[in-house]
N, C-alpha and C positions, 0 to 999 in steps of 0.2 A: 596816321595809319599803321606805321611802324609800332607805335605804342599799343594800339589796340591789338595788333597782331601778337604781341609778346606778353601782354598783360596777364591773360588767363593762364597761359602755360607757366609764367612765373608764380602766380597764386598757387597753382598746383604743385609745383616743386617745392615751394615754400611749406605747404601743408604736409607733404611728404617728409621733408627734412624735419619738421617740428614733431610729426607723429612718430617718426622713427627714433627721435631723441627720447620721447616719452616712453616708447615701447622698450628701448634699451634698458631704461631704468627699471620698467616692469619685469623684464626677463632675465634680471641678474640671478646667476647660479643655474640657469637652465642651458644644458648643452645640446648640440645636435643629435647626440646619441639619445638623449631623453625624448626629443621630438621623434626620432625614428622609432623608438620603442612605443610610444603613444599611437603612431601611425599603424605599427605592426599589430597593436592590440585591438584595433578595430575589426570586428568580425566581418567575414566576406559578405554576409547577408546585408550588413549595414552599408558596406562599400556599393553593393548593388542597388540598395534603396536610394542612396545619394546620387548615384548615376542616373537612376531612372527619374529622380526628382529633377535633375538638371534638364533632361530631355523634355519633361513636362513644362518646365519653365520656359524654354526656348520655343516650344510649340504654342504656348500661350502668348508670348512675345510676338509671334507671327500673327496672331489674332489682332494685335493692335493695328498693323497695316491693313488687314483684311477689313476691320471695322472702319477705318478712315477712307479706304477706297469705296466702300459700300456708301459712306456718308455723301461723298462727292460724286457718286454715280458713275465710276470708271471700272471697267472690266480689264482685269490683268490675270493672266493664268496663275492658278494656285501655286504651282511649283516656282515660278519667277518670284511672286511675292514672299513665299516662304523662305527662299534663299536669300532675297534681298533683306528681309527683316532680320534673319539670322546673322547675315554678314554686318549689317548696320550695328547691331547691338553688340556682337562680339568684338568689333574693333572700337567702337565708341567706349564700351565699358572699360577697355584697357588703354585707350589713348586719353580718356578724361574729356570733359566739356561735352558730354554725351548729346545735348541738343544741337550744338553747333557742328560737331563732327558728323552726327548722324544725319543732319539736313544735307550736308555735302555729299555723302555716300548715297542717300536716297535720290537726290536730284540727279546725279551721274547715272543711276540705274533707271529711274522712272521716265525721264525724258526720252529714252530709247523706246518706250512703250506709248509715247504720244501725249503724255501729261505736260502741261504747261508749268512755268515757274510759279504761277500763283496756286495752281492745284497742288504741286509738290508742297508749297508753303503751308497749305491748309492741312495736307496730309501729315506734315511733321507736327503742326500745332495740335491736331487731334490725338496723335500718338502721345505727345507730351502731357496733354491734359488727362488722357486716360490714365497715364501713370500717377500723375498727381491726384486725381479723383480716387483711384484705387488705394493709394497710401493713406490718404485722409480717411476714407471709409474703414480700412483694415485697422489703421492706427486707433481710431475711434472705439471700435469694437474691442480691441485688445485693452484699451484704457478702461472700458467699463467692466470687462470680465476679469481684468487682472490689475486691480487698483494700486497694488503695491509695486508696480513696474517702475514708475518714476523715482520711488525711493531707492532703487538700485543705483541711480546716478547722482543722488543728493541726499544729504542728512537732514534736510529741512522739512521733512515730513509732507511731501506733496500727495500722499496717498488719499487722503480726505478730499482733494480736488480732482483726483484722476477721473472718477465717473462724470462729474460735472463738465470737466474738459472734453471728455468722449462725447457727451451729448451735445456740447456746443459745436464740436466738430462735425456732427452729423447734420446740423442745421444747414449749412450750405450745400451739402449733398442732397438734402430733401428739396431744397429750393431749386437746385439744378433739374431734379426730376420733375418738379411742379412746373417749371418753365417749359420744358419738353411737352408736358401734358396740355399746356396752354396753346401750343402751336404758335410761339411768338414770331413776330415778322423777321425777315433776314436783316442782318446789319449791313447798310450800304455805305461803301467808301468809294466814292466816284462811280465808276462803272462796275466796281468788284461788289460781290454780294457774299456775305458770310451766313449760311443758314444754321439755324439752331438744330441740333441733333433731334431726330425723332425718337420717340419712346423705344422701338426696337433697337435702335443704335445704342441708347442709354443702357438699356437692358444688358446688351452685349458687353459693354464696357464695365459694368458692375459685376459681371460674371467672370469675364476673361482676365481683366486686370488684378482682382484679388486672387484668382487661381495663379497667376505668375508669382505673386509675392509669396503665397502659401508654399509653392513649390521650391522657390529660391531658398526660403528659410528652412525648408525641410532638409535640403542638402547638408546644412550645418547640424541640424537637430539629429539626424541619423549617425553623423559622424561623432557625436559627442558621447562620452561614456554614460552609463546608467546611473552610476554613482554620483549623487549631487546634482543631477539633471533636474531642473526646475519644471520641465514640462514644455510642450511644444508651443504654447501661447506666449510664454515668457521668452523663449528663444525667438520666436517670430517678433515679438515686440523689440527686443534688442537688436534683431537684424534690421527692422525698419529704421530704428534710430541711427545705427551704424551705417546703412546704406545711404540714407538721406544726408547725413553729414559728409560721407564720401563724395556724393553728387555735388553738394554745395562747395566743397573744398576743390573740386575740379582736379584732385589728386589722380594721376593715372592708376587705374585699377583699384583706387582707394588704398593704395600701398600705405600700410602703417595706420592709417585712419580706422579701418575695419577691426584691426587687431586691439588698438587702444580702447575703443568703445566697447568691444565684446568682453575685454578683460574686466573693464569697470562694471559692466552689466551682469556678468556671470562670476561673481567672487566665490561662489560656493563649489565651483569646479576647479580643478588643479589648472594653473596657467598653461602648462605645457600640453594638456589635453585640449584646452580651447585653441591653442596655437595649431595643433594638429588638425582639429576639425575645420579651421579656416584655410589650412593648406589644402584639405579636401575640397573645400568650397572653390578655392582658386583654381584648382586642377580642373574640375568639372564645369565650372561656371564661366571661368575667365581664360585659362591657358589653352585647354583643348579646343574650345570654340574658336579662340584666336588663330590658332594654327590652321584649323579647317577652313575659316574665312578667307585667310590669305590665299589658300588654294583656290577657292571660289572666285576671288577677285582676279587672279592671274587667268583663269579659264575664261572669265567674262570679258576681260580685256584682250585676250587673244582672239575670241569671237568677233568682237568689235573691229579689230584690226583686219580680220579676213574679209568682213563685210565692206569695209572701206576700200579694200584692194580689188573688189569685184567691180 
């Protein structure tokens, strides 16, 4: 048990250490003053657009929980679900191991609203699957529309396979939709039943999930300078790669991982400008939500203590 408890944190810290080592090699000759100048050069309108994109991203993330609750047929107040989702993602994005840490936070919150452990488990699975489904869908579309994307990370000339890869990735998405249309029977595991999502649920997944990814990528896009900017779809594609690698690495906040992948994927933009844009992303998508979520957790636990004393 001790091994399992410390394994993934150790993996995350190792990923951070390795990424920081690579990052330091990439950023030789760049000073803090250079980064500050790049931040100061971002127009106020672009700051505002990045902040607005972060709001849209977290609003869409709240939709993940709403979709899952709709699927399992549970009614919870809109405000509670939104605050729970916001807190879950704000904390898990910074802690690392988002599926596991998010499950703990959701369980603590939703059992107070009458959900069972099994129902919370299904909710977590639906939220996770919505993210995976959205990443595959958006990634496939980007690969089809921007075939040169993979070439930014390798010199092996993958561009001719990009569109084919995108089409292949859309096959399981189409199969998932087709399975919903067929009204497949629920999966039975003992007394537990896992129902296949209905078409309205699938439609919501394919709208809300991609919206969150578009908005999260837009935070970085608006913070990048216009000079050398390859366009939103390329930035979105690089973001999908970097964020996916960060999730797999379990690095807390994707520290170092995001930066290394973005510097490799955006060679046409000055490294200091890329770093400044990622600092904006961390501020609006990670740091500010993390601080707010801590306040939400404290207020929630205070309310629970008051109820237990009554």
